[in-house]
C-alpha positions, 0 to 999 in steps of 0.5 A: 844103411851107413855103408853107401855113405862110407863107400862114397867117403872112401872114394872121395878120399881116394880121389883126393889123394891121387896125383892131379892131372894136367889140362890136356890129360883132363880134356882127353879124359873128358872127351873119352868119357863123353864120347866126343872124339869128333872134337879132335879134328876141330881142335887140331885145326884150331891149334894149326891156325893158332900156330900160323898166327903166332908164326906170322907175327915173326920174321919167319912168317914171310917164309911160311906164307911163300909155301902156303 
């Protein structure tokens, strides 16, 4: 009767001793575990739009917009 609780305790201690993952690695693991790979293209588009917004605030923005 005590074995399942002991196993849970050992699993908890093992997880606590592991090296902490970064935000990106944690999110990729979340998507893999929950089979949410369809989010990948959406996130890539958000990332590209964010990069364009940051670049547009610099003098480089006029150069980028001439090609788009």
